[in-house]
KOLSENU-411220 format. One line per 2 residues: number of its first residue (from 1); their letters; for each residue x, y, z of N, C-alpha, C. Coordinates in pm, whole numbers. Layout:
N
NUM = a = X,Y,Z,X,Y,Z,X,Y,Z ~ ...
***
This chain:
69
1 = xx = 11655,12299,9805,11569,12186,9830,11605,12123,9963 ~ 11532,12151,10065,11560,12104,10199,11480,11981,10239
3 = xx = 11385,11940,10160,11300,11826,10199,11378,11696,10195 ~ 11393,11632,10309,11453,11500,10314,11392,11425,10432
5 = xx = 11395,11296,10424,11336,11213,10527,11437,11108,10571 ~ 11442,11084,10699,11530,10982,10754,11447,10884,10834
7 = xx = 11483,10760,10825,11413,10657,10903,11515,10552,10945 ~ 11501,10506,11069,11587,10397,11114,11529,10266,11063
9 = xx = 11614,10185,11004,11570,10057,10950,11629,9944,11033 ~ 11547,9844,11058,11592,9728,11134,11619,9614,11036
11 = xx = 11737,9616,10975,11771,9516,10874,11781,9376,10932 ~ 11822,9366,11057,11831,9234,11120,11697,9163,11122
13 = xx = 11593,9236,11159,11459,9177,11161,11407,9156,11020 ~ 11431,9251,10932,11379,9243,10796,11437,9125,10719
15 = xx = 11562,9089,10744,11627,8982,10669,11650,8857,10752 ~ 11589,8847,10868,11607,8730,10954,11529,8610,10901
17 = xx = 11575,8493,10938,11502,8371,10903,11372,8366,10981 ~ 11272,8294,10929,11148,8282,11005,11175,8218,11140
19 = xx = 11105,8264,11243,11130,8212,11378,11029,8105,11418 ~ 10918,8095,11345,10816,7995,11378,10742,7955,11251
21 = xx = 10691,7834,11250,10614,7783,11136,10482,7861,11124 ~ 10452,7914,11008,10326,7988,10991,10202,7900,11009
23 = xx = 10212,7768,10988,10097,7680,11004,10071,7643,11150 ~ 10173,7584,11214,10149,7530,11349,10210,7615,11460
25 = xx = 10295,7711,11424,10355,7798,11524,10478,7739,11592 ~ 10521,7622,11551,10637,7557,11612,10765,7636,11581
27 = xx = 10852,7653,11680,10979,7720,11655,11084,7625,11595 ~ 11047,7500,11571,11142,7400,11522,11148,7399,11369
29 = xx = 11200,7507,11310,11221,7516,11166,11368,7490,11138 ~ 11395,7404,11041,11532,7375,11002,11556,7428,10862
31 = xx = 11667,7496,10843,11702,7551,10712,11772,7444,10630 ~ 11737,7437,10502,11798,7343,10409,11841,7420,10285
33 = xx = 11969,7410,10251,12024,7479,10136,11996,7397,10010 ~ 11932,7462,9912,11901,7395,9785,11974,7466,9671
35 = xx = 12096,7507,9694,12172,7575,9589,12142,7723,9587 ~ 12048,7764,9503,12018,7906,9489,11910,7952,9587
37 = xx = 11848,7861,9661,11743,7897,9756,11764,7823,9887 ~ 11705,7877,9992,11704,7810,10121,11560,7780,10157
39 = xx = 11534,7657,10195,11400,7617,10237,11400,7592,10387 ~ 11286,7611,10450,11270,7589,10592,11166,7480,10610
41 = xx = 11202,7374,10680,11111,7262,10701,11075,7258,10850 ~ 10945,7253,10877,10897,7243,11015,10911,7098,11061
43 = xx = 10979,7079,11172,11000,6944,11223,10874,6887,11289 ~ 10774,6969,11315,10653,6921,11380,10543,6887,11280
45 = xx = 10511,6979,11187,10402,6951,11093,10452,6916,10952 ~ 10585,6919,10933,10651,6875,10809,10616,6958,10686
47 = xx = 10573,7082,10704,10553,7169,10589,10685,7233,10550 ~ 10698,7269,10425,10819,7331,10373,10787,7474,10334
49 = xx = 10875,7566,10372,10853,7708,10347,10975,7767,10276 ~ 10951,7869,10197,11058,7943,10132,11027,8091,10137
51 = xx = 11125,8172,10104,11107,8317,10101,11096,8358,9954 ~ 10990,8430,9920,10970,8475,9783,10921,8620,9788
53 = xx = 11000,8710,9730,10963,8852,9725,10935,8907,9865 ~ 11014,8865,9963,11001,8916,10098,10891,8854,10182
55 = xx = 10822,8754,10128,10714,8687,10201,10748,8541,10219 ~ 10700,8484,10329,10718,8340,10348,10603,8269,10277
57 = xx = 10638,8171,10195,10538,8099,10116,10557,7949,10133 ~ 10447,7876,10124,10454,7730,10131,10515,7679,10002
59 = xx = 10599,7579,10015,10664,7520,9898,10611,7379,9881 ~ 10561,7351,9761,10515,7216,9729,10587,7173,9602
61 = xx = 10640,7054,9602,10714,6997,9490,10817,7097,9433 ~ 10892,7158,9527,11000,7252,9492,10952,7373,9414
63 = xx = 10826,7408,9427,10773,7526,9360,10700,7609,9466 ~ 10731,7736,9474,10668,7821,9574,10524,7854,9533
65 = xx = 10434,7829,9623,10292,7860,9600,10256,7971,9698 ~ 10228,8093,9650,10199,8203,9744,10077,8176,9828
67 = xx = 10095,8192,9958,9984,8186,10054,10006,8298,10152 ~ 9917,8396,10156,9937,8508,10248,9943,8459,10392
69 = x = 10038,8512,10466,10055,8476,10608,10060,8601,10690
***
């Protein structure tokens, strides 16, 4: 059985923090530790974001609400 596949993976990019707010595009996101999760708050438009299943989602009242970005 000779079939095998190799691919270079960029884990740094895949697991990096968001670099800009998905709503306004501002790079001013601040990380806030909430125990088991980390939230990102935009200092310009004041939206809160979290990571859920590999996607960035808007967080309202400490509950992640999926919004495709």
